N, C-alpha and C positions, 0 to 999 in steps of 0.2 A: 904369283898372283894370277888367278884365273880371269880371263877376259870373257865377258858375257857377249854372246852374239846378238846383234841388233834384231829386234822383232821384225815381223813381215811388213808392218806399216812403214817404218823408216826405209826399208829396202825398196818398197814400192815408191815412196817419195823420191828416193835417189834415182830410180829408173826414170820416173817422169821428168825430173829436172835434167837428166842427161839427154833424154830424147828432145826436150825443149831446147837445150843448148844446140843440139844438132840442127833442128829445124830453123833456129834463129841465125844460123850461119849459111842458109841456103843461097845468100847473095854471092858466095864464092863461085857459084856456077858461072858467073859472068866471066870468069877466067878462061873457061873452055867453050862458052856459048856466046855467040855474037848477039849483043842486046841493042846495039846502036847508041848506047850511052857511054860517056867517058867516065870511068871509075875514079879518075883523079879529081873531077869537078862535080859530078852528079851526086845528088842526094841518094842514099840507099833506097828511100821510099819511092823514088822515081821509077825504079824497076817495076814497082807494082802499080804504076799509074794506069788509069783506065784506058788510055790510048796506046799503051805499049803492047807489043805482040805477045810477050811472056808475062804480062801483068797478072793474069789469072793464076799462074803457077806461083808467083811470089806472094800474092795475096793469100793463097791457100797455105803456104808454108808459114807466113806470119800468123795466121789464125791458129794453126797447129801449135806453133811455138808458144803463143800466149796462153792457150787453153792447157797445154801440158805443164807449163810453169805454174799457172794458177792452181791446177790440181795438185801438183807437187807441194807447193807452199801451204795449201790448205790441209793436206794430209799431214805434213810436218807440224803445222800449227795445232792440230787437234790431237797430236800424239805426245805423250809424256808430260813433263812438268810445265810450270808457268813462270819461268824466269823472265823478268821484264824486258831485258835486252833482246833475248831470242824471240819473245812473243811479238814485240814491235817490229823486229827484223823480218820475221816471216810474214807479218801483215804488209810490210812495205814490198816484199817480193810478190805477194798476191796482187797488190796494186799494179806492179809492173806487168804481171801476166794478164790481168784484166784489161789494162790500157793497151797492151800490145795486140790483144785479140780485137779490141774495138778499133784500133788503128787500121787493121786489115779491112774493116767494113767501111772505112771512110777514106778511100783512096784519092790521091790527086787525080784531076781530070786530064792533066797533061804534064810534060816534063819541062819545067821552066829553065833549067840550065842548058837544055839541048835545043829548045824551040823558042826563038826570039818572040814569036807571036804569043806563045803561052806566057812568057815572061812579061810582055807588055800588058796582056790582059790581067795578069795577077797584080801588077803594079797599079793598074787602073781600077782594081776591085771588080773586075768583070768575070771572074771565075766563080764556079759554084761554091756554096757555103762549106762544102766538104773540105776545101783547102784550109779554112780557118779551124774547123773542127779537127782536122788531121793534125794541125800544129799543136792544138791543145792536148789531144790524146798522146801524141809523141812526147810532149813535155812531161806529162804525167808519168808515162812509162819510164823515161830516163830519171826523173826524180825518185820514183820507186826503186829503180835499180841502184842508184847511188846511195839512197838511205839504207837499203838492205845490205849493201856491201859494207858500209860503215858500221852499222849496228851489229851485224852478225860477226864481223871481224872483232869488234869490241867485246862481244859476248865470248868469243873463243879465247881472247886474251885474258878477260876478267875471270872466267870460271875455270880456266886451265884445261879445256877440252878442245877438240878439233885442232890438234897441233899444226897440221898442214895449213889450215886457214889462219891460225894465229901467226904463223911465220910468213906466209905469202900474201896475206890480206893487206897489210900496210903498203907494200909496193904496188899492189893492184889498185888500191884506193888512190894513191898519188898519180899513177899512170892514167886512171880513169878521169881524175879531176883535170889533168893536163889536156887529155883528148877532148873533154867536154868544153874546156875553155877555148881551145883551138876551134872547135866546131861553132861555138856561139859567136866568136869573133868573125868567122867567115860568113855566117848567116847575117850578122849585122852589116857587114860590108856589102853583101849582095842586096840586102833590103834597101840600103842607101843608094843603090844604083852603081856601085863600084864593082870591080872585077874581084874574083876570089882566087886565093892561092891554095890550091889543094883542099878544097872543102870536102870533096869525096874521100880523100885519104884520111882526114881527121875524123869524119863520121864513121868510116869503116873501122878505124882503130877503136873508136868508142864502142861500137856494137861487138867487135871481136873480143874486147876485154870483158864485156858483160858475159859473153858466151864462155870464156875461160873461167870466169868466176863461178858460173852455174855448174860447170864441169867439176871444178875443185870442190864446191859445196856438195855436189852429188857424191863424190868420193868420200868425203867426211861422213856424210849420212850413212852410206853403205857400211862403213866400218864401225861407227859408234852410235848412230841414232841422232835424233834432233835435239834431245835434252839428256845427254849422257850423265850418268851419276858421277860424283866426284871420285877421284882416284882413291885407292885404298889408303895411301899415305895421308891424303888430305882429310879422309873421313875418319881416320883413327883418332879416338879421343885422347886428349892430353891428360896424363896422370899428374895429380898434384904431388909435389915432392916437399917433404918436410926436412928440417935440418937433420933429423935423426935417420933419414932414409926414406924409401918408397912407402906410401900408404897402401 
C-alpha cells in the first residue's frame, strides 16, 4: 500500500503547532532564571504580570504561542475535508490560540500569590479590570484546549486515523481533566481566603499537558495531514456474495 505524503499546508500547520507548543512552555525558563516567584504556589500568568522584571518576555512568548496555534489551527481547518469532529476540534483549538494571544494583552498588574498587598487589593476589588478580563480569557483558552483535546481524540478513534493520537489521547484527556480539577480547587481555596496546596504545580502540569498534546498533534499532521483519507482496507468496496459464488 502506497502512503501519500501530506501536502504542504498540513506540514505548515504541523510546524506552526510545534512552534506554538515550544513558545507555550517558555515558563520552564524559571528553572534556570530567578523570577522571584515560587513555582509551587504562583500562577503561571504571574510570570507575565506588569510589575514583574521578566513580564515583558513572558507576555511576548504567550502572544507568540497564541498566534502560532491560531494560525496552525486555521490552516488545518481550511485544508482537506469537513468531518464534523475534526472541524469542531480545530475550531476549539483556534479558540485556544486566540484566547491565549488575548491573555498576553491583558496581564495581571501584580502577583497576588507573592505580594500580600496585591492579594489584599484583589480581594477588595481595587485592582485594574484587566485582572477580571485576564481570568475570562484564561478560562476561554483552557476550555478551548480541553474541547480540542477531546474532540480531535474522538475523531482519531472514530475515523481510524492519527493512530498516535488515538492511542495516547485518552490518557492525555484524563490527565488534563485531573490537572484542571486540581487547579480549579486550588483557585477556589485561594479566592475564599484560604491557603493553597501546590497551586503552581497543578497549573504548570495543566499547561505542560496542553503543550504535549500540541506536539503530538503536530506529529500526526506532519505524517498524515488534517483530514487523512480512509485506509485502503476501509475504503475497499465490499463485494456482494451470492450462494453460487462471487458476482
